[in-house]
Structure formats: structure tokens, C-alpha cells
PDB file with one MODEL, atoms N, CA, C and O in Angstrom:
MODEL        1
ATOM      1  N   MET A   1      89.419  -4.143  38.956  1.00  0.00           N
ATOM      2  CA  MET A   1      88.016  -3.980  39.284  1.00  0.00           C
ATOM      3  C   MET A   1      87.877  -3.887  40.794  1.00  0.00           C
ATOM      4  O   MET A   1      88.215  -4.824  41.517  1.00  0.00           O
ATOM      5  N   SER A   2      87.383  -2.765  41.261  1.00  0.00           N
ATOM      6  CA  SER A   2      87.200  -2.597  42.701  1.00  0.00           C
ATOM      7  C   SER A   2      85.772  -2.971  43.085  1.00  0.00           C
ATOM      8  O   SER A   2      84.833  -2.832  42.301  1.00  0.00           O
ATOM      9  N   ILE A   3      85.647  -3.439  44.294  1.00  0.00           N
ATOM     10  CA  ILE A   3      84.337  -3.828  44.808  1.00  0.00           C
ATOM     11  C   ILE A   3      83.800  -2.670  45.631  1.00  0.00           C
ATOM     12  O   ILE A   3      84.435  -2.228  46.589  1.00  0.00           O
ATOM     13  N   SER A   4      82.631  -2.184  45.254  1.00  0.00           N
ATOM     14  CA  SER A   4      82.052  -1.044  45.961  1.00  0.00           C
ATOM     15  C   SER A   4      81.399  -1.508  47.263  1.00  0.00           C
ATOM     16  O   SER A   4      80.966  -2.655  47.371  1.00  0.00           O
ATOM     17  N   PRO A   5      81.332  -0.615  48.248  1.00  0.00           N
ATOM     18  CA  PRO A   5      80.661  -0.975  49.503  1.00  0.00           C
ATOM     19  C   PRO A   5      79.195  -1.346  49.295  1.00  0.00           C
ATOM     20  O   PRO A   5      78.661  -2.199  50.005  1.00  0.00           O
ATOM     21  N   ALA A   6      78.544  -0.708  48.322  1.00  0.00           N
ATOM     22  CA  ALA A   6      77.140  -1.021  48.060  1.00  0.00           C
ATOM     23  C   ALA A   6      76.988  -2.459  47.574  1.00  0.00           C
ATOM     24  O   ALA A   6      76.021  -3.135  47.923  1.00  0.00           O
ATOM     25  N   ARG A   7      77.939  -2.925  46.773  1.00  0.00           N
ATOM     26  CA  ARG A   7      77.872  -4.301  46.280  1.00  0.00           C
ATOM     27  C   ARG A   7      78.098  -5.302  47.411  1.00  0.00           C
ATOM     28  O   ARG A   7      77.479  -6.366  47.437  1.00  0.00           O
ATOM     29  N   VAL A   8      78.977  -4.963  48.335  1.00  0.00           N
ATOM     30  CA  VAL A   8      79.216  -5.826  49.496  1.00  0.00           C
ATOM     31  C   VAL A   8      77.958  -5.902  50.352  1.00  0.00           C
ATOM     32  O   VAL A   8      77.601  -6.970  50.848  1.00  0.00           O
ATOM     33  N   ILE A   9      77.287  -4.763  50.522  1.00  0.00           N
ATOM     34  CA  ILE A   9      76.047  -4.731  51.297  1.00  0.00           C
ATOM     35  C   ILE A   9      74.983  -5.581  50.620  1.00  0.00           C
ATOM     36  O   ILE A   9      74.262  -6.319  51.292  1.00  0.00           O
ATOM     37  N   LEU A  10      74.876  -5.488  49.301  1.00  0.00           N
ATOM     38  CA  LEU A  10      73.903  -6.301  48.571  1.00  0.00           C
ATOM     39  C   LEU A  10      74.204  -7.786  48.727  1.00  0.00           C
ATOM     40  O   LEU A  10      73.296  -8.581  48.970  1.00  0.00           O
ATOM     41  N   PHE A  11      75.464  -8.164  48.592  1.00  0.00           N
ATOM     42  CA  PHE A  11      75.844  -9.567  48.728  1.00  0.00           C
ATOM     43  C   PHE A  11      75.550 -10.074  50.139  1.00  0.00           C
ATOM     44  O   PHE A  11      75.022 -11.174  50.308  1.00  0.00           O
ATOM     45  N   ALA A  12      75.891  -9.277  51.148  1.00  0.00           N
ATOM     46  CA  ALA A  12      75.627  -9.676  52.538  1.00  0.00           C
ATOM     47  C   ALA A  12      74.131  -9.821  52.783  1.00  0.00           C
ATOM     48  O   ALA A  12      73.701 -10.766  53.445  1.00  0.00           O
ATOM     49  N   GLY A  13      73.342  -8.903  52.259  1.00  0.00           N
ATOM     50  CA  GLY A  13      71.888  -8.999  52.411  1.00  0.00           C
ATOM     51  C   GLY A  13      71.322 -10.237  51.750  1.00  0.00           C
ATOM     52  O   GLY A  13      70.437 -10.890  52.302  1.00  0.00           O
ATOM     53  N   GLY A  14      71.826 -10.564  50.574  1.00  0.00           N
ATOM     54  CA  GLY A  14      71.364 -11.774  49.886  1.00  0.00           C
ATOM     55  C   GLY A  14      71.736 -13.042  50.623  1.00  0.00           C
ATOM     56  O   GLY A  14      70.930 -13.967  50.723  1.00  0.00           O
ATOM     57  N   VAL A  15      72.956 -13.091  51.143  1.00  0.00           N
ATOM     58  CA  VAL A  15      73.401 -14.279  51.884  1.00  0.00           C
ATOM     59  C   VAL A  15      72.601 -14.436  53.173  1.00  0.00           C
ATOM     60  O   VAL A  15      72.167 -15.539  53.505  1.00  0.00           O
ATOM     61  N   ILE A  16      72.406 -13.338  53.899  1.00  0.00           N
ATOM     62  CA  ILE A  16      71.648 -13.407  55.153  1.00  0.00           C
ATOM     63  C   ILE A  16      70.213 -13.841  54.889  1.00  0.00           C
ATOM     64  O   ILE A  16      69.668 -14.648  55.642  1.00  0.00           O
ATOM     65  N   THR A  17      69.593 -13.322  53.836  1.00  0.00           N
ATOM     66  CA  THR A  17      68.226 -13.709  53.503  1.00  0.00           C
ATOM     67  C   THR A  17      68.160 -15.172  53.071  1.00  0.00           C
ATOM     68  O   THR A  17      67.200 -15.867  53.405  1.00  0.00           O
ATOM     69  N   ALA A  18      69.153 -15.644  52.342  1.00  0.00           N
ATOM     70  CA  ALA A  18      69.181 -17.054  51.939  1.00  0.00           C
ATOM     71  C   ALA A  18      69.318 -17.967  53.154  1.00  0.00           C
ATOM     72  O   ALA A  18      68.659 -19.004  53.229  1.00  0.00           O
ATOM     73  N   VAL A  19      70.168 -17.588  54.102  1.00  0.00           N
ATOM     74  CA  VAL A  19      70.323 -18.385  55.329  1.00  0.00           C
ATOM     75  C   VAL A  19      69.016 -18.388  56.118  1.00  0.00           C
ATOM     76  O   VAL A  19      68.630 -19.417  56.673  1.00  0.00           O
ATOM     77  N   ALA A  20      68.335 -17.247  56.170  1.00  0.00           N
ATOM     78  CA  ALA A  20      67.052 -17.177  56.867  1.00  0.00           C
ATOM     79  C   ALA A  20      66.006 -18.056  56.181  1.00  0.00           C
ATOM     80  O   ALA A  20      65.179 -18.672  56.854  1.00  0.00           O
ATOM     81  N   SER A  21      66.036 -18.118  54.859  1.00  0.00           N
ATOM     82  CA  SER A  21      65.101 -18.986  54.129  1.00  0.00           C
ATOM     83  C   SER A  21      65.366 -20.453  54.431  1.00  0.00           C
ATOM     84  O   SER A  21      64.431 -21.231  54.621  1.00  0.00           O
ATOM     85  N   ILE A  22      66.628 -20.826  54.476  1.00  0.00           N
ATOM     86  CA  ILE A  22      66.980 -22.209  54.817  1.00  0.00           C
ATOM     87  C   ILE A  22      66.558 -22.519  56.245  1.00  0.00           C
ATOM     88  O   ILE A  22      66.073 -23.615  56.524  1.00  0.00           O
ATOM     89  N   ALA A  23      66.738 -21.562  57.153  1.00  0.00           N
ATOM     90  CA  ALA A  23      66.315 -21.761  58.542  1.00  0.00           C
ATOM     91  C   ALA A  23      64.806 -21.937  58.628  1.00  0.00           C
ATOM     92  O   ALA A  23      64.322 -22.772  59.392  1.00  0.00           O
ATOM     93  N   LEU A  24      64.058 -21.160  57.852  1.00  0.00           N
ATOM     94  CA  LEU A  24      62.604 -21.300  57.857  1.00  0.00           C
ATOM     95  C   LEU A  24      62.184 -22.659  57.318  1.00  0.00           C
ATOM     96  O   LEU A  24      61.289 -23.294  57.875  1.00  0.00           O
ATOM     97  N   LEU A  25      62.813 -23.108  56.253  1.00  0.00           N
ATOM     98  CA  LEU A  25      62.504 -24.441  55.726  1.00  0.00           C
ATOM     99  C   LEU A  25      62.855 -25.526  56.737  1.00  0.00           C
ATOM    100  O   LEU A  25      62.140 -26.521  56.854  1.00  0.00           O
ATOM    101  N   THR A  26      63.950 -25.341  57.465  1.00  0.00           N
ATOM    102  CA  THR A  26      64.338 -26.294  58.503  1.00  0.00           C
ATOM    103  C   THR A  26      63.290 -26.343  59.606  1.00  0.00           C
ATOM    104  O   THR A  26      62.943 -27.421  60.088  1.00  0.00           O
ATOM    105  N   ILE A  27      62.790 -25.187  60.004  1.00  0.00           N
ATOM    106  CA  ILE A  27      61.742 -25.144  61.028  1.00  0.00           C
ATOM    107  C   ILE A  27      60.505 -25.889  60.550  1.00  0.00           C
ATOM    108  O   ILE A  27      59.900 -26.643  61.312  1.00  0.00           O
ATOM    109  N   LEU A  28      60.125 -25.683  59.292  1.00  0.00           N
ATOM    110  CA  LEU A  28      58.944 -26.371  58.759  1.00  0.00           C
ATOM    111  C   LEU A  28      59.146 -27.880  58.696  1.00  0.00           C
ATOM    112  O   LEU A  28      58.231 -28.637  59.018  1.00  0.00           O
ATOM    113  N   VAL A  29      60.324 -28.324  58.287  1.00  0.00           N
ATOM    114  CA  VAL A  29      60.610 -29.760  58.236  1.00  0.00           C
ATOM    115  C   VAL A  29      60.560 -30.353  59.637  1.00  0.00           C
ATOM    116  O   VAL A  29      59.979 -31.419  59.841  1.00  0.00           O
ATOM    117  N   PHE A  30      61.161 -29.674  60.597  1.00  0.00           N
ATOM    118  CA  PHE A  30      61.131 -30.160  61.978  1.00  0.00           C
ATOM    119  C   PHE A  30      59.706 -30.187  62.512  1.00  0.00           C
ATOM    120  O   PHE A  30      59.333 -31.107  63.241  1.00  0.00           O
ATOM    121  N   TYR A  31      58.907 -29.185  62.156  1.00  0.00           N
ATOM    122  CA  TYR A  31      57.525 -29.127  62.613  1.00  0.00           C
ATOM    123  C   TYR A  31      56.731 -30.329  62.111  1.00  0.00           C
ATOM    124  O   TYR A  31      56.011 -30.962  62.883  1.00  0.00           O
ATOM    125  N   PHE A  32      56.853 -30.646  60.836  1.00  0.00           N
ATOM    126  CA  PHE A  32      56.104 -31.768  60.282  1.00  0.00           C
ATOM    127  C   PHE A  32      56.655 -33.113  60.731  1.00  0.00           C
ATOM    128  O   PHE A  32      55.957 -34.123  60.640  1.00  0.00           O
ATOM    129  N   ALA A  33      57.892 -33.147  61.212  1.00  0.00           N
ATOM    130  CA  ALA A  33      58.472 -34.382  61.744  1.00  0.00           C
ATOM    131  C   ALA A  33      58.248 -34.504  63.253  1.00  0.00           C
ATOM    132  O   ALA A  33      58.773 -35.423  63.882  1.00  0.00           O
ATOM    133  N   ASP A  34      57.480 -33.593  63.832  1.00  0.00           N
ATOM    134  CA  ASP A  34      57.203 -33.563  65.277  1.00  0.00           C
ATOM    135  C   ASP A  34      58.478 -33.476  66.103  1.00  0.00           C
ATOM    136  O   ASP A  34      58.600 -34.127  67.140  1.00  0.00           O
ATOM    137  N   LEU A  35      59.423 -32.671  65.639  1.00  0.00           N
ATOM    138  CA  LEU A  35      60.662 -32.427  66.367  1.00  0.00           C
ATOM    139  C   LEU A  35      60.747 -30.946  66.718  1.00  0.00           C
ATOM    140  O   LEU A  35      60.030 -30.120  66.154  1.00  0.00           O
ATOM    141  N   THR A  36      61.624 -30.625  67.646  1.00  0.00           N
ATOM    142  CA  THR A  36      61.817 -29.235  68.046  1.00  0.00           C
ATOM    143  C   THR A  36      63.200 -28.773  67.596  1.00  0.00           C
ATOM    144  O   THR A  36      64.208 -29.324  68.037  1.00  0.00           O
ATOM    145  N   PRO A  37      63.259 -27.765  66.722  1.00  0.00           N
ATOM    146  CA  PRO A  37      64.573 -27.269  66.290  1.00  0.00           C
ATOM    147  C   PRO A  37      65.247 -26.460  67.399  1.00  0.00           C
ATOM    148  O   PRO A  37      64.595 -25.997  68.335  1.00  0.00           O
ATOM    149  N   ASP A  38      66.553 -26.301  67.273  1.00  0.00           N
ATOM    150  CA  ASP A  38      67.305 -25.504  68.243  1.00  0.00           C
ATOM    151  C   ASP A  38      66.892 -24.037  68.156  1.00  0.00           C
ATOM    152  O   ASP A  38      66.328 -23.588  67.159  1.00  0.00           O
ATOM    153  N   SER A  39      67.185 -23.317  69.212  1.00  0.00           N
ATOM    154  CA  SER A  39      66.780 -21.909  69.268  1.00  0.00           C
ATOM    155  C   SER A  39      67.514 -21.052  68.233  1.00  0.00           C
ATOM    156  O   SER A  39      66.976 -20.039  67.789  1.00  0.00           O
ATOM    157  N   TRP A  40      68.737 -21.440  67.841  1.00  0.00           N
ATOM    158  CA  TRP A  40      69.473 -20.639  66.861  1.00  0.00           C
ATOM    159  C   TRP A  40      68.788 -20.669  65.499  1.00  0.00           C
ATOM    160  O   TRP A  40      68.948 -19.740  64.708  1.00  0.00           O
ATOM    161  N   VAL A  41      68.020 -21.735  65.214  1.00  0.00           N
ATOM    162  CA  VAL A  41      67.306 -21.804  63.933  1.00  0.00           C
ATOM    163  C   VAL A  41      66.185 -20.765  63.924  1.00  0.00           C
ATOM    164  O   VAL A  41      65.972 -20.078  62.925  1.00  0.00           O
ATOM    165  N   TYR A  42      65.472 -20.660  65.047  1.00  0.00           N
ATOM    166  CA  TYR A  42      64.439 -19.627  65.159  1.00  0.00           C
ATOM    167  C   TYR A  42      65.060 -18.230  65.072  1.00  0.00           C
ATOM    168  O   TYR A  42      64.527 -17.339  64.411  1.00  0.00           O
ATOM    169  N   PHE A  43      66.192 -18.060  65.750  1.00  0.00           N
ATOM    170  CA  PHE A  43      66.879 -16.769  65.728  1.00  0.00           C
ATOM    171  C   PHE A  43      67.263 -16.393  64.300  1.00  0.00           C
ATOM    172  O   PHE A  43      67.068 -15.253  63.879  1.00  0.00           O
ATOM    173  N   ALA A  44      67.808 -17.349  63.561  1.00  0.00           N
ATOM    174  CA  ALA A  44      68.233 -17.075  62.183  1.00  0.00           C
ATOM    175  C   ALA A  44      67.046 -16.705  61.304  1.00  0.00           C
ATOM    176  O   ALA A  44      67.151 -15.819  60.456  1.00  0.00           O
ATOM    177  N   ALA A  45      65.916 -17.381  61.503  1.00  0.00           N
ATOM    178  CA  ALA A  45      64.743 -17.093  60.678  1.00  0.00           C
ATOM    179  C   ALA A  45      64.097 -15.760  61.060  1.00  0.00           C
ATOM    180  O   ALA A  45      63.723 -14.976  60.188  1.00  0.00           O
ATOM    181  N   LEU A  46      63.968 -15.508  62.355  1.00  0.00           N
ATOM    182  CA  LEU A  46      63.257 -14.306  62.796  1.00  0.00           C
ATOM    183  C   LEU A  46      64.057 -13.023  62.601  1.00  0.00           C
ATOM    184  O   LEU A  46      63.474 -11.974  62.325  1.00  0.00           O
ATOM    185  N   TRP A  47      65.368 -13.084  62.737  1.00  0.00           N
ATOM    186  CA  TRP A  47      66.196 -11.896  62.596  1.00  0.00           C
ATOM    187  C   TRP A  47      66.856 -11.807  61.229  1.00  0.00           C
ATOM    188  O   TRP A  47      67.256 -10.722  60.807  1.00  0.00           O
ATOM    189  N   GLY A  48      66.975 -12.918  60.538  1.00  0.00           N
ATOM    190  CA  GLY A  48      67.645 -12.913  59.246  1.00  0.00           C
ATOM    191  C   GLY A  48      66.869 -12.198  58.158  1.00  0.00           C
ATOM    192  O   GLY A  48      67.442 -11.436  57.379  1.00  0.00           O
ATOM    193  N   PHE A  49      65.564 -12.440  58.099  1.00  0.00           N
ATOM    194  CA  PHE A  49      64.768 -11.798  57.048  1.00  0.00           C
ATOM    195  C   PHE A  49      64.779 -10.271  57.159  1.00  0.00           C
ATOM    196  O   PHE A  49      65.077  -9.596  56.174  1.00  0.00           O
ATOM    197  N   PRO A  50      64.462  -9.710  58.325  1.00  0.00           N
ATOM    198  CA  PRO A  50      64.506  -8.237  58.397  1.00  0.00           C
ATOM    199  C   PRO A  50      65.907  -7.668  58.173  1.00  0.00           C
ATOM    200  O   PRO A  50      66.057  -6.633  57.523  1.00  0.00           O
ATOM    201  N   ALA A  51      66.920  -8.327  58.700  1.00  0.00           N
ATOM    202  CA  ALA A  51      68.290  -7.827  58.523  1.00  0.00           C
ATOM    203  C   ALA A  51      68.701  -7.888  57.054  1.00  0.00           C
ATOM    204  O   ALA A  51      69.271  -6.932  56.528  1.00  0.00           O
ATOM    205  N   GLY A  52      68.417  -9.003  56.397  1.00  0.00           N
ATOM    206  CA  GLY A  52      68.780  -9.154  54.989  1.00  0.00           C
ATOM    207  C   GLY A  52      68.061  -8.170  54.090  1.00  0.00           C
ATOM    208  O   GLY A  52      68.674  -7.545  53.224  1.00  0.00           O
ATOM    209  N   PHE A  53      66.753  -8.031  54.295  1.00  0.00           N
ATOM    210  CA  PHE A  53      66.000  -7.102  53.461  1.00  0.00           C
ATOM    211  C   PHE A  53      66.382  -5.655  53.754  1.00  0.00           C
ATOM    212  O   PHE A  53      66.368  -4.817  52.852  1.00  0.00           O
ATOM    213  N   SER A  54      66.722  -5.352  55.004  1.00  0.00           N
ATOM    214  CA  SER A  54      67.183  -3.998  55.328  1.00  0.00           C
ATOM    215  C   SER A  54      68.485  -3.681  54.603  1.00  0.00           C
ATOM    216  O   SER A  54      68.666  -2.570  54.106  1.00  0.00           O
ATOM    217  N   LEU A  55      69.385  -4.645  54.542  1.00  0.00           N
ATOM    218  CA  LEU A  55      70.637  -4.425  53.815  1.00  0.00           C
ATOM    219  C   LEU A  55      70.381  -4.246  52.318  1.00  0.00           C
ATOM    220  O   LEU A  55      71.039  -3.433  51.669  1.00  0.00           O
ATOM    221  N   MET A  56      69.433  -4.996  51.775  1.00  0.00           N
ATOM    222  CA  MET A  56      69.129  -4.839  50.349  1.00  0.00           C
ATOM    223  C   MET A  56      68.482  -3.484  50.065  1.00  0.00           C
ATOM    224  O   MET A  56      68.745  -2.875  49.028  1.00  0.00           O
ATOM    225  N   ILE A  57      67.638  -3.011  50.981  1.00  0.00           N
ATOM    226  CA  ILE A  57      67.052  -1.677  50.822  1.00  0.00           C
ATOM    227  C   ILE A  57      68.139  -0.612  50.929  1.00  0.00           C
ATOM    228  O   ILE A  57      68.114   0.380  50.200  1.00  0.00           O
ATOM    229  N   LEU A  58      69.092  -0.817  51.836  1.00  0.00           N
ATOM    230  CA  LEU A  58      70.221   0.108  51.953  1.00  0.00           C
ATOM    231  C   LEU A  58      71.008   0.162  50.644  1.00  0.00           C
ATOM    232  O   LEU A  58      71.459   1.233  50.238  1.00  0.00           O
ATOM    233  N   HIS A  59      71.176  -0.973  49.986  1.00  0.00           N
ATOM    234  CA  HIS A  59      71.861  -0.999  48.683  1.00  0.00           C
ATOM    235  C   HIS A  59      71.105  -0.162  47.658  1.00  0.00           C
ATOM    236  O   HIS A  59      71.712   0.590  46.895  1.00  0.00           O
ATOM    237  N   VAL A  60      69.783  -0.291  47.641  1.00  0.00           N
ATOM    238  CA  VAL A  60      68.983   0.495  46.698  1.00  0.00           C
ATOM    239  C   VAL A  60      69.150   1.987  46.984  1.00  0.00           C
ATOM    240  O   VAL A  60      69.317   2.783  46.059  1.00  0.00           O
ATOM    241  N   LEU A  61      69.104   2.365  48.259  1.00  0.00           N
ATOM    242  CA  LEU A  61      69.251   3.780  48.610  1.00  0.00           C
ATOM    243  C   LEU A  61      70.635   4.309  48.247  1.00  0.00           C
ATOM    244  O   LEU A  61      70.760   5.436  47.767  1.00  0.00           O
ATOM    245  N   LEU A  62      71.672   3.509  48.470  1.00  0.00           N
ATOM    246  CA  LEU A  62      73.023   3.928  48.084  1.00  0.00           C
ATOM    247  C   LEU A  62      73.150   4.050  46.568  1.00  0.00           C
ATOM    248  O   LEU A  62      73.845   4.937  46.074  1.00  0.00           O
ATOM    249  N   SER A  63      72.483   3.167  45.832  1.00  0.00           N
ATOM    250  CA  SER A  63      72.513   3.251  44.368  1.00  0.00           C
ATOM    251  C   SER A  63      71.815   4.514  43.877  1.00  0.00           C
ATOM    252  O   SER A  63      72.293   5.181  42.959  1.00  0.00           O
ATOM    253  N   ILE A  64      70.686   4.835  44.492  1.00  0.00           N
ATOM    254  CA  ILE A  64      69.968   6.057  44.115  1.00  0.00           C
ATOM    255  C   ILE A  64      70.833   7.277  44.387  1.00  0.00           C
ATOM    256  O   ILE A  64      70.913   8.181  43.556  1.00  0.00           O
ATOM    257  N   ARG A  65      71.483   7.309  45.550  1.00  0.00           N
ATOM    258  CA  ARG A  65      72.350   8.438  45.894  1.00  0.00           C
ATOM    259  C   ARG A  65      73.511   8.560  44.905  1.00  0.00           C
ATOM    260  O   ARG A  65      73.862   9.662  44.484  1.00  0.00           O
ATOM    261  N   GLY A  66      74.101   7.427  44.539  1.00  0.00           N
ATOM    262  CA  GLY A  66      75.208   7.452  43.587  1.00  0.00           C
ATOM    263  C   GLY A  66      74.783   7.925  42.214  1.00  0.00           C
ATOM    264  O   GLY A  66      75.520   8.663  41.559  1.00  0.00           O
ATOM    265  N   ARG A  67      73.611   7.516  41.768  1.00  0.00           N
ATOM    266  CA  ARG A  67      73.127   7.960  40.459  1.00  0.00           C
ATOM    267  C   ARG A  67      72.814   9.446  40.458  1.00  0.00           C
ATOM    268  O   ARG A  67      73.075  10.143  39.477  1.00  0.00           O
ATOM    269  N   ARG A  68      72.253   9.929  41.561  1.00  0.00           N
ATOM    270  CA  ARG A  68      71.960  11.365  41.634  1.00  0.00           C
ATOM    271  C   ARG A  68      73.243  12.183  41.628  1.00  0.00           C
ATOM    272  O   ARG A  68      73.303  13.241  41.002  1.00  0.00           O
ATOM    273  N   ARG A  69      74.265  11.701  42.320  1.00  0.00           N
ATOM    274  CA  ARG A  69      75.542  12.423  42.332  1.00  0.00           C
ATOM    275  C   ARG A  69      76.174  12.442  40.949  1.00  0.00           C
ATOM    276  O   ARG A  69      76.720  13.461  40.526  1.00  0.00           O
ATOM    277  N   ARG A  70      76.102  11.317  40.243  1.00  0.00           N
ATOM    278  CA  ARG A  70      76.664  11.273  38.887  1.00  0.00           C
ATOM    279  C   ARG A  70      75.875  12.166  37.939  1.00  0.00           C
ATOM    280  O   ARG A  70      76.454  12.798  37.056  1.00  0.00           O
ATOM    281  N   ARG A  71      74.552  12.223  38.118  1.00  0.00           N
ATOM    282  CA  ARG A  71      73.718  13.036  37.243  1.00  0.00           C
ATOM    283  C   ARG A  71      73.970  14.524  37.478  1.00  0.00           C
ATOM    284  O   ARG A  71      73.990  15.308  36.530  1.00  0.00           O
ATOM    285  N   VAL A  72      74.161  14.911  38.727  1.00  0.00           N
ATOM    286  CA  VAL A  72      74.398  16.319  39.050  1.00  0.00           C
ATOM    287  C   VAL A  72      75.769  16.758  38.559  1.00  0.00           C
ATOM    288  O   VAL A  72      75.929  17.899  38.124  1.00  0.00           O
ATOM    289  N   SER A  73      76.758  15.874  38.620  1.00  0.00           N
ATOM    290  CA  SER A  73      78.120  16.252  38.226  1.00  0.00           C
ATOM    291  C   SER A  73      78.294  16.370  36.717  1.00  0.00           C
ATOM    292  O   SER A  73      79.276  16.961  36.270  1.00  0.00           O
ATOM    293  N   THR A  74      77.379  15.832  35.918  1.00  0.00           N
ATOM    294  CA  THR A  74      77.520  15.933  34.459  1.00  0.00           C
ATOM    295  C   THR A  74      76.820  17.134  33.895  1.00  0.00           C
ATOM    296  O   THR A  74      76.849  17.353  32.684  1.00  0.00           O
TER     297      THR A  74
ENDMDL
END
């Protein structure tokens, strides 16, 4: 069983988005505890969501392209 590049992109997008979600929850916990989180937590939350969702959209586009190629070849 080979792993397709599209599947790797989907997995990376999911992991990045999950890390960004954890970072956002960490920011909220720190906020309600009157503490200041490190700057890397903000970086992970602010850049993780767009990067993760962009990778997931790229997976969808690659899947559409692959299905069209298979449909045309049959």
C-alpha cells in the first residue's frame, strides 16, 4: 500500500489545524487565568489555522484533479 502525496497533505493539514486548536485553547486558558502566553502560542494559533485549512483545500483540489483524470481515461 503506497501513501499518496494527497494523503500526506491531508494528514499534515489535520495535524497543523489540531495544533492550532490546542494553541487557541491554551491562549483562552491563559487569558482567563490572567497570564500571558508565550509568543509562539500566538504564532501557532494565528498561522496554524490558515496553513492547515489551506493544505486541506489543496487535498480536495488534488482529489478532484485525480478523479477527473481517472474519468477521462476510462
